[in-house]
Structure formats: C-alpha cells, structure tokens
N, CA, C and O atoms as a Tinker XYZ file with bonds, in Angstrom:
   372  protein
     1  N    -18.483000  -13.454000   19.748000    73     2
     2  CA   -18.726000  -13.960000   18.417000    64     1     3
     3  C    -19.101000  -12.796000   17.496000    63     2     4     5
     4  O    -19.962000  -11.986000   17.839000    81     3
     5  N    -18.465000  -12.714000   16.348000    73     3     6
     6  CA   -18.721000  -11.643000   15.400000    64     5     7
     7  C    -19.662000  -12.135000   14.312000    63     6     8     9
     8  O    -19.418000  -13.163000   13.680000    81     7
     9  N    -20.737000  -11.391000   14.103000    73     7    10
    10  CA   -21.697000  -11.726000   13.063000    64     9    11
    11  C    -21.314000  -11.027000   11.771000    63    10    12    13
    12  O    -20.591000  -10.031000   11.795000    81    11
    13  N    -21.791000  -11.538000   10.644000    73    11    14
    14  CA   -21.511000  -10.927000    9.346000    64    13    15
    15  C    -21.867000   -9.455000    9.330000    63    14    16    17
    16  O    -21.162000   -8.652000    8.718000    81    15
    17  N    -22.954000   -9.088000    9.995000    73    15    18
    18  CA   -23.394000   -7.688000    9.997000    64    17    19
    19  C    -22.498000   -6.804000   10.849000    63    18    20    21
    20  O    -22.623000   -5.581000   10.798000    81    19
    21  N    -21.601000   -7.386000   11.627000    73    19    22
    22  CA   -20.701000   -6.625000   12.478000    64    21    23
    23  C    -19.329000   -6.428000   11.849000    63    22    24    25
    24  O    -18.370000   -6.072000   12.533000    81    23
    25  N    -19.239000   -6.661000   10.535000    73    23    26
    26  CA   -17.952000   -6.581000    9.844000    64    25    27
    27  C    -18.094000   -5.757000    8.569000    63    26    28    29
    28  O    -19.173000   -5.649000    7.987000    81    27
    29  N    -16.980000   -5.185000    8.159000    73    27    30
    30  CA   -16.923000   -4.451000    6.902000    64    29    31
    31  C    -15.924000   -5.153000    5.990000    63    30    32    33
    32  O    -14.737000   -5.233000    6.307000    81    31
    33  N    -16.402000   -5.659000    4.862000    73    31    34
    34  CA   -15.546000   -6.377000    3.920000    64    33    35
    35  C    -14.786000   -5.371000    3.053000    63    34    36    37
    36  O    -15.357000   -4.392000    2.572000    81    35
    37  N    -13.492000   -5.627000    2.861000    73    35    38
    38  CA   -12.667000   -4.728000    2.052000    64    37    39
    39  C    -11.654000   -5.504000    1.233000    63    38    40    41
    40  O    -11.401000   -6.685000    1.473000    81    39
    41  N    -11.081000   -4.808000    0.258000    73    39    42
    42  CA   -10.013000   -5.373000   -0.558000    64    41    43
    43  C     -9.031000   -4.261000   -0.906000    63    42    44    45
    44  O     -9.422000   -3.180000   -1.346000    81    43
    45  N     -7.760000   -4.545000   -0.703000    73    43    46
    46  CA    -6.690000   -3.666000   -1.166000    64    45    47
    47  C     -6.203000   -4.275000   -2.475000    63    46    48    49
    48  O     -5.884000   -5.462000   -2.535000    81    47
    49  N     -6.149000   -3.466000   -3.508000    73    47    50
    50  CA    -5.731000   -3.985000   -4.810000    64    49    51
    51  C     -4.833000   -2.975000   -5.524000    63    50    52    53
    52  O     -4.737000   -1.811000   -5.135000    81    51
    53  N     -4.184000   -3.459000   -6.575000    73    51    54
    54  CA    -3.326000   -2.617000   -7.401000    64    53    55
    55  C     -3.883000   -2.612000   -8.810000    63    54    56    57
    56  O     -4.191000   -3.662000   -9.374000    81    55
    57  N     -4.007000   -1.427000   -9.368000    73    55    58
    58  CA    -4.481000   -1.315000  -10.741000    64    57    59
    59  C     -3.503000   -2.042000  -11.659000    63    58    60    61
    60  O     -2.290000   -1.959000  -11.464000    81    59
    61  N     -4.018000   -2.746000  -12.647000    73    59    62
    62  CA    -3.146000   -3.437000  -13.599000    64    61    63
    63  C     -2.730000   -2.513000  -14.726000    63    62    64    65
    64  O     -1.690000   -2.715000  -15.353000    81    63
    65  N     -3.529000   -1.514000  -14.981000    73    63    66
    66  CA    -3.218000   -0.566000  -16.052000    64    65    67
    67  C     -3.104000    0.824000  -15.455000    63    66    68    69
    68  O     -2.997000    0.975000  -14.238000    81    67
    69  N     -3.126000    1.811000  -16.282000    73    67    70
    70  CA    -3.020000    3.206000  -15.865000    64    69    71
    71  C     -1.711000    3.415000  -15.111000    63    70    72    73
    72  O     -0.641000    3.116000  -15.641000    81    71
    73  N     -1.781000    3.919000  -13.892000    73    71    74
    74  CA    -0.554000    4.229000  -13.155000    64    73    75
    75  C     -0.199000    3.189000  -12.101000    63    74    76    77
    76  O      0.705000    3.412000  -11.296000    81    75
    77  N     -0.906000    2.043000  -12.096000    73    75    78
    78  CA    -0.636000    0.931000  -11.173000    64    77    79
    79  C     -0.693000    1.357000   -9.710000    63    78    80    81
    80  O      0.074000    0.852000   -8.889000    81    79
    81  N     -1.572000    2.258000   -9.383000    73    79    82
    82  CA    -1.745000    2.722000   -8.003000    64    81    83
    83  C     -2.426000    1.648000   -7.164000    63    82    84    85
    84  O     -3.189000    0.824000   -7.667000    81    83
    85  N     -2.128000    1.685000   -5.879000    73    83    86
    86  CA    -2.802000    0.835000   -4.907000    64    85    87
    87  C     -4.068000    1.551000   -4.462000    63    86    88    89
    88  O     -4.072000    2.768000   -4.276000    81    87
    89  N     -5.145000    0.785000   -4.294000    73    87    90
    90  CA    -6.431000    1.347000   -3.893000    64    89    91
    91  C     -7.126000    0.388000   -2.939000    63    90    92    93
    92  O     -6.711000   -0.758000   -2.765000    81    91
    93  N     -8.189000    0.882000   -2.327000    73    91    94
    94  CA    -9.010000    0.043000   -1.450000    64    93    95
    95  C    -10.471000    0.234000   -1.818000    63    94    96    97
    96  O    -10.894000    1.319000   -2.218000    81    95
    97  N    -11.228000   -0.834000   -1.676000    73    95    98
    98  CA   -12.679000   -0.764000   -1.826000    64    97    99
    99  C    -13.287000   -1.427000   -0.588000    63    98   100   101
   100  O    -12.895000   -2.526000   -0.196000    81    99
   101  N    -14.254000   -0.729000    0.017000    73    99   102
   102  CA   -14.990000   -1.256000    1.161000    64   101   103
   103  C    -16.326000   -1.751000    0.619000    63   102   104   105
   104  O    -17.276000   -0.980000    0.482000    81   103
   105  N    -16.386000   -3.035000    0.316000    73   103   106
   106  CA   -17.538000   -3.619000   -0.381000    64   105   107
   107  C    -18.856000   -3.392000    0.346000    63   106   108   109
   108  O    -19.866000   -3.078000   -0.285000    81   107
   109  N    -18.856000   -3.545000    1.654000    73   107   110
   110  CA   -20.111000   -3.455000    2.386000    64   109   111
   111  C    -20.595000   -2.018000    2.553000    63   110   112   113
   112  O    -21.656000   -1.789000    3.134000    81   111
   113  N    -19.831000   -1.048000    2.052000    73   111   114
   114  CA   -20.254000    0.348000    2.115000    64   113   115
   115  C    -20.671000    0.887000    0.752000    63   114   116   117
   116  O    -21.028000    2.058000    0.629000    81   115
   117  N    -20.628000    0.040000   -0.269000    73   115   118
   118  CA   -21.014000    0.486000   -1.605000    64   117   119
   119  C    -22.522000    0.643000   -1.687000    63   118   120   121
   120  O    -23.272000   -0.051000   -1.000000    81   119
   121  N    -22.955000    1.565000   -2.539000    73   119   122
   122  CA   -24.388000    1.741000   -2.767000    64   121   123
   123  C    -24.677000    1.513000   -4.247000    63   122   124   125
   124  O    -23.763000    1.257000   -5.030000    81   123
   125  N    -25.914000    1.602000   -4.617000    73   123   126
   126  CA   -26.308000    1.340000   -6.006000    64   125   127
   127  C    -25.620000    2.290000   -6.987000    63   126   128   129
   128  O    -25.388000    1.929000   -8.141000    81   127
   129  N    -25.300000    3.482000   -6.541000    73   127   130
   130  CA   -24.675000    4.483000   -7.407000    64   129   131
   131  C    -23.256000    4.091000   -7.830000    63   130   132   133
   132  O    -22.871000    4.308000   -8.979000    81   131
   133  N    -22.476000    3.515000   -6.907000    73   131   134
   134  CA   -21.064000    3.247000   -7.201000    64   133   135
   135  C    -20.679000    1.772000   -7.180000    63   134   136   137
   136  O    -19.529000    1.431000   -7.454000    81   135
   137  N    -21.617000    0.903000   -6.861000    73   135   138
   138  CA   -21.295000   -0.518000   -6.677000    64   137   139
   139  C    -20.660000   -1.158000   -7.908000    63   138   140   141
   140  O    -19.582000   -1.744000   -7.809000    81   139
   141  N    -21.293000   -1.058000   -9.030000    73   139   142
   142  CA   -20.815000   -1.741000  -10.228000    64   141   143
   143  C    -19.428000   -1.244000  -10.652000    63   142   144   145
   144  O    -18.548000   -2.053000  -10.948000    81   143
   145  N    -19.230000    0.057000  -10.682000    73   143   146
   146  CA   -17.943000    0.622000  -11.107000    64   145   147
   147  C    -16.815000    0.225000  -10.156000    63   146   148   149
   148  O    -15.738000   -0.169000  -10.605000    81   147
   149  N    -17.051000    0.327000   -8.845000    73   147   150
   150  CA   -16.010000    0.002000   -7.865000    64   149   151
   151  C    -15.650000   -1.479000   -7.890000    63   150   152   153
   152  O    -14.476000   -1.839000   -7.801000    81   151
   153  N    -16.647000   -2.323000   -8.011000    73   151   154
   154  CA   -16.372000   -3.760000   -8.072000    64   153   155
   155  C    -15.593000   -4.094000   -9.343000    63   154   156   157
   156  O    -14.658000   -4.894000   -9.303000    81   155
   157  N    -15.967000   -3.495000  -10.454000    73   155   158
   158  CA   -15.234000   -3.741000  -11.706000    64   157   159
   159  C    -13.791000   -3.273000  -11.624000    63   158   160   161
   160  O    -12.896000   -3.954000  -12.125000    81   159
   161  N    -13.546000   -2.120000  -10.999000    73   159   162
   162  CA   -12.166000   -1.641000  -10.822000    64   161   163
   163  C    -11.355000   -2.662000  -10.027000    63   162   164   165
   164  O    -10.233000   -3.002000  -10.403000    81   163
   165  N    -11.929000   -3.147000   -8.930000    73   163   166
   166  CA   -11.218000   -4.113000   -8.096000    64   165   167
   167  C    -10.990000   -5.431000   -8.822000    63   166   168   169
   168  O     -9.916000   -6.023000   -8.719000    81   167
   169  N    -12.003000   -5.894000   -9.561000    73   167   170
   170  CA   -11.864000   -7.150000  -10.306000    64   169   171
   171  C    -10.794000   -7.062000  -11.382000    63   170   172   173
   172  O    -10.138000   -8.056000  -11.693000    81   171
   173  N    -10.618000   -5.888000  -11.945000    73   171   174
   174  CA    -9.601000   -5.695000  -12.976000    64   173   175
   175  C     -8.214000   -5.492000  -12.392000    63   174   176   177
   176  O     -7.230000   -5.447000  -13.131000    81   175
   177  N     -8.124000   -5.369000  -11.075000    73   175   178
   178  CA    -6.840000   -5.152000  -10.428000    64   177   179
   179  C     -6.253000   -6.435000   -9.871000    63   178   180   181
   180  O     -6.828000   -7.516000   -9.999000    81   179
   181  N     -5.106000   -6.289000   -9.256000    73   179   182
   182  CA    -4.394000   -7.400000   -8.621000    64   181   183
   183  C     -4.637000   -7.327000   -7.111000    63   182   184   185
   184  O     -4.249000   -6.349000   -6.471000    81   183
   185  N     -5.268000   -8.338000   -6.544000    73   183   186
   186  CA    -5.558000   -8.342000   -5.115000    64   185   187
   187  C     -4.260000   -8.419000   -4.312000    63   186   188   189
   188  O     -3.417000   -9.287000   -4.540000    81   187
   189  N     -4.125000   -7.494000   -3.373000    73   187   190
   190  CA    -2.972000   -7.478000   -2.472000    64   189   191
   191  C     -3.370000   -8.066000   -1.121000    63   190   192   193
   192  O     -2.622000   -8.840000   -0.523000    81   191
   193  N     -4.568000   -7.684000   -0.646000    73   191   194
   194  CA    -5.050000   -8.145000    0.653000    64   193   195
   195  C     -6.554000   -7.965000    0.691000    63   194   196   197
   196  O     -7.074000   -6.972000    0.181000    81   195
   197  N     -7.257000   -8.911000    1.287000    73   195   198
   198  CA    -8.685000   -8.737000    1.504000    64   197   199
   199  C     -9.046000   -9.302000    2.856000    63   198   200   201
   200  O     -8.352000  -10.164000    3.395000    81   199
   201  N    -10.138000   -8.806000    3.394000    73   199   202
   202  CA   -10.549000   -9.263000    4.712000    64   201   203
   203  C    -11.739000   -8.475000    5.217000    63   202   204   205
   204  O    -12.469000   -7.841000    4.456000    81   203
   205  N    -11.909000   -8.536000    6.530000    73   203   206
   206  CA   -13.013000   -7.868000    7.189000    64   205   207
   207  C    -12.475000   -7.027000    8.341000    63   206   208   209
   208  O    -11.565000   -7.445000    9.056000    81   207
   209  N    -13.045000   -5.845000    8.511000    73   207   210
   210  CA   -12.759000   -5.010000    9.667000    64   209   211
   211  C    -13.894000   -5.167000   10.660000    63   210   212   213
   212  O    -15.061000   -5.240000   10.273000    81   211
   213  N    -13.555000   -5.218000   11.941000    73   211   214
   214  CA   -14.587000   -5.194000   12.973000    64   213   215
   215  C    -15.257000   -3.828000   12.906000    63   214   216   217
   216  O    -14.574000   -2.805000   12.852000    81   215
   217  N    -16.572000   -3.802000   12.910000    73   215   218
   218  CA   -17.260000   -2.516000   12.840000    64   217   219
   219  C    -16.934000   -1.626000   14.033000    63   218   220   221
   220  O    -16.927000   -0.402000   13.907000    81   219
   221  N    -16.667000   -2.221000   15.180000    73   219   222
   222  CA   -16.328000   -1.428000   16.365000    64   221   223
   223  C    -14.991000   -0.705000   16.212000    63   222   224   225
   224  O    -14.744000    0.287000   16.898000    81   223
   225  N    -14.120000   -1.197000   15.309000    73   223   226
   226  CA   -12.809000   -0.584000   15.068000    64   225   227
   227  C    -12.652000   -0.169000   13.604000    63   226   228   229
   228  O    -11.536000   -0.010000   13.110000    81   227
   229  N    -13.777000    0.002000   12.924000    73   227   230
   230  CA   -13.756000    0.270000   11.484000    64   229   231
   231  C    -13.007000    1.548000   11.138000    63   230   232   233
   232  O    -12.174000    1.538000   10.232000    81   231
   233  N    -13.273000    2.624000   11.820000    73   231   234
   234  CA   -12.621000    3.900000   11.479000    64   233   235
   235  C    -11.115000    3.833000   11.697000    63   234   236   237
   236  O    -10.344000    4.359000   10.895000    81   235
   237  N    -10.700000    3.193000   12.771000    73   235   238
   238  CA    -9.273000    3.000000   13.038000    64   237   239
   239  C     -8.645000    2.147000   11.936000    63   238   240   241
   240  O     -7.554000    2.452000   11.453000    81   239
   241  N     -9.336000    1.082000   11.545000    73   239   242
   242  CA    -8.847000    0.202000   10.481000    64   241   243
   243  C     -8.770000    0.914000    9.148000    63   242   244   245
   244  O     -7.806000    0.734000    8.404000    81   243
   245  N     -9.776000    1.724000    8.834000    73   243   246
   246  CA    -9.771000    2.460000    7.574000    64   245   247
   247  C     -8.608000    3.450000    7.529000    63   246   248   249
   248  O     -7.981000    3.631000    6.485000    81   247
   249  N     -8.328000    4.080000    8.646000    73   247   250
   250  CA    -7.191000    5.000000    8.719000    64   249   251
   251  C     -5.885000    4.260000    8.471000    63   250   252   253
   252  O     -5.033000    4.731000    7.717000    81   251
   253  N     -5.726000    3.100000    9.104000    73   251   254
   254  CA    -4.510000    2.302000    8.915000    64   253   255
   255  C     -4.376000    1.845000    7.463000    63   254   256   257
   256  O     -3.281000    1.877000    6.901000    81   255
   257  N     -5.482000    1.421000    6.857000    73   255   258
   258  CA    -5.453000    0.976000    5.461000    64   257   259
   259  C     -5.030000    2.133000    4.559000    63   258   260   261
   260  O     -4.193000    1.952000    3.674000    81   259
   261  N     -5.592000    3.303000    4.772000    73   259   262
   262  CA    -5.235000    4.461000    3.937000    64   261   263
   263  C     -3.766000    4.839000    4.108000    63   262   264   265
   264  O     -3.115000    5.248000    3.146000    81   263
   265  N     -3.243000    4.706000    5.320000    73   263   266
   266  CA    -1.810000    4.964000    5.548000    64   265   267
   267  C     -0.954000    3.943000    4.803000    63   266   268   269
   268  O      0.041000    4.310000    4.176000    81   267
   269  N     -1.333000    2.662000    4.866000    73   267   270
   270  CA    -0.596000    1.615000    4.153000    64   269   271
   271  C     -0.613000    1.868000    2.648000    63   270   272   273
   272  O      0.414000    1.728000    1.984000    81   271
   273  N     -1.762000    2.236000    2.110000    73   271   274
   274  CA    -1.881000    2.503000    0.677000    64   273   275
   275  C     -1.020000    3.691000    0.279000    63   274   276   277
   276  O     -0.360000    3.663000   -0.760000    81   275
   277  N     -1.024000    4.720000    1.087000    73   275   278
   278  CA    -0.190000    5.899000    0.801000    64   277   279
   279  C      1.289000    5.505000    0.757000    63   278   280   281
   280  O      2.020000    5.921000   -0.142000    81   279
   281  N      1.723000    4.703000    1.730000    73   279   282
   282  CA     3.116000    4.250000    1.767000    64   281   283
   283  C      3.451000    3.391000    0.543000    63   282   284   285
   284  O      4.510000    3.556000   -0.063000    81   283
   285  N      2.553000    2.480000    0.184000    73   283   286
   286  CA     2.805000    1.606000   -0.965000    64   285   287
   287  C      2.826000    2.412000   -2.261000    63   286   288   289
   288  O      3.642000    2.133000   -3.140000    81   287
   289  N      1.949000    3.404000   -2.397000    73   287   290
   290  CA     1.947000    4.237000   -3.598000    64   289   291
   291  C      3.196000    5.105000   -3.681000    63   290   292   293
   292  O      3.675000    5.402000   -4.775000    81   291
   293  N      3.723000    5.509000   -2.538000    73   291   294
   294  CA     4.955000    6.301000   -2.522000    64   293   295
   295  C      6.152000    5.453000   -2.935000    63   294   296   297
   296  O      6.999000    5.892000   -3.713000    81   295
   297  N      6.213000    4.225000   -2.403000    73   295   298
   298  CA     7.353000    3.353000   -2.696000    64   297   299
   299  C      7.166000    2.564000   -3.991000    63   298   300   301
   300  O      8.143000    2.166000   -4.625000    81   299
   301  N      5.921000    2.340000   -4.380000    73   299   302
   302  CA     5.639000    1.528000   -5.567000    64   301   303
   303  C      5.747000    0.036000   -5.321000    63   302   304   305
   304  O      5.717000   -0.760000   -6.259000    81   303
   305  N      5.875000   -0.343000   -4.047000    73   303   306
   306  CA     6.063000   -1.749000   -3.691000    64   305   307
   307  C      4.897000   -2.225000   -2.831000    63   306   308   309
   308  O      4.501000   -1.547000   -1.883000    81   307
   309  N      4.351000   -3.389000   -3.161000    73   307   310
   310  CA     3.252000   -3.975000   -2.382000    64   309   311
   311  C      3.802000   -4.635000   -1.122000    63   310   312   313
   312  O      4.787000   -5.370000   -1.178000    81   311
   313  N      3.169000   -4.372000   -0.005000    73   311   314
   314  CA     3.537000   -5.037000    1.242000    64   313   315
   315  C      3.035000   -6.478000    1.207000    63   314   316   317
   316  O      2.065000   -6.797000    0.520000    81   315
   317  N      3.702000   -7.324000    1.945000    73   315   318
   318  CA     3.309000   -8.727000    2.067000    64   317   319
   319  C      2.030000   -8.835000    2.896000    63   318   320   321
   320  O      1.759000   -7.993000    3.753000    81   319
   321  N      1.248000   -9.886000    2.628000    73   319   322
   322  CA    -0.008000  -10.120000    3.359000    64   321   323
   323  C      0.217000  -10.171000    4.869000    63   322   324   325
   324  O     -0.561000   -9.599000    5.633000    81   323
   325  N      1.270000  -10.849000    5.298000    73   323   326
   326  CA     1.545000  -10.975000    6.733000    64   325   327
   327  C      1.802000   -9.618000    7.378000    63   326   328   329
   328  O      1.354000   -9.360000    8.495000    81   327
   329  N      2.525000   -8.754000    6.669000    73   327   330
   330  CA     2.817000   -7.423000    7.191000    64   329   331
   331  C      1.535000   -6.604000    7.319000    63   330   332   333
   332  O      1.311000   -5.953000    8.339000    81   331
   333  N      0.697000   -6.636000    6.286000    73   331   334
   334  CA    -0.566000   -5.891000    6.318000    64   333   335
   335  C     -1.439000   -6.412000    7.452000    63   334   336   337
   336  O     -2.033000   -5.629000    8.192000    81   335
   337  N     -1.516000   -7.712000    7.587000    73   335   338
   338  CA    -2.307000   -8.318000    8.653000    64   337   339
   339  C     -1.809000   -7.870000   10.025000    63   338   340   341
   340  O     -2.603000   -7.558000   10.913000    81   339
   341  N     -0.505000   -7.843000   10.186000    73   339   342
   342  CA     0.089000   -7.413000   11.459000    64   341   343
   343  C     -0.229000   -5.935000   11.707000    63   342   344   345
   344  O     -0.565000   -5.561000   12.831000    81   343
   345  N     -0.129000   -5.108000   10.696000    73   343   346
   346  CA    -0.388000   -3.672000   10.859000    64   345   347
   347  C     -1.854000   -3.395000   11.192000    63   346   348   349
   348  O     -2.150000   -2.473000   11.953000    81   347
   349  N     -2.764000   -4.175000   10.637000    73   347   350
   350  CA    -4.193000   -3.967000   10.909000    64   349   351
   351  C     -4.605000   -4.634000   12.234000    63   350   352   353
   352  O     -5.572000   -4.220000   12.874000    81   351
   353  N     -3.862000   -5.658000   12.627000    73   351   354
   354  CA    -4.019000   -6.315000   13.923000    64   353   355
   355  C     -5.424000   -6.436000   14.459000    63   354   356   357
   356  O     -6.258000   -7.143000   13.895000    81   355
   357  N     -5.681000   -5.747000   15.544000    73   355   358
   358  CA    -6.939000   -5.858000   16.270000    64   357   359
   359  C     -8.153000   -5.399000   15.464000    63   358   360   361
   360  O     -9.286000   -5.722000   15.821000    81   359
   361  N     -7.933000   -4.659000   14.395000    73   359   362
   362  CA    -9.043000   -4.155000   13.584000    64   361   363
   363  C     -9.662000   -5.237000   12.704000    63   362   364   365
   364  O    -10.805000   -5.109000   12.265000    81   363
   365  N     -8.904000   -6.304000   12.449000    73   363   366
   366  CA    -9.400000   -7.380000   11.589000    64   365   367
   367  C    -10.369000   -8.287000   12.342000    63   366   368   369
   368  O    -10.172000   -8.613000   13.512000    81   367
   369  N    -11.412000   -8.677000   11.634000    73   367   370
   370  CA   -12.406000   -9.585000   12.227000    64   369   371
   371  C    -12.030000  -11.024000   11.919000    63   370   372
   372  O    -12.734000  -11.947000   12.327000    81   371
C-alpha cells in the first residue's frame, strides 16, 4: 500500500504563450521560494499529464519524464496520456 507521503506529485504541461515549450513541475518538491511562481506557470499552461511517482523509483521516473519532455519539445507534438503512462510504467504510483 502506498501512502501519500511515499509519492511525488507532478504535472507535465505546455506553455500557452511564449515558445509553447513542454515543462514539468514536481509539486511535492516545491519550497516557499519557488512554490507560487511554479504553480502559476503550470496553471497558465495546458496540462498534458499529471500523476504521482513512487518515491522508491522517483529518480528513474524523473529521468524518463525529462526524456519525454525533451522529445516533445524537439518534435513540438504532445504525446498522448496513454503513451506517457506506458513509458513511465512502474514509476507511477
């Protein structure tokens, strides 16, 4: 059984303005210094995928997410939710 404290909440989003880049925010890792700005950036964007990473596989999941974002920014095309879910696989809580 996975507890809330054993997960890292994240969101992959696309900027609506500027250069329309894909980005990720790891909500449960934000601190008082960057929380408000990062949340506002994500809220102003278009959600592509959101979920939780198992903390035991967090680093592996973060690496996969960054690879997916790099690919999407290169192609300019958002991957489907099912594809992202499949790629993150065991890392998702």
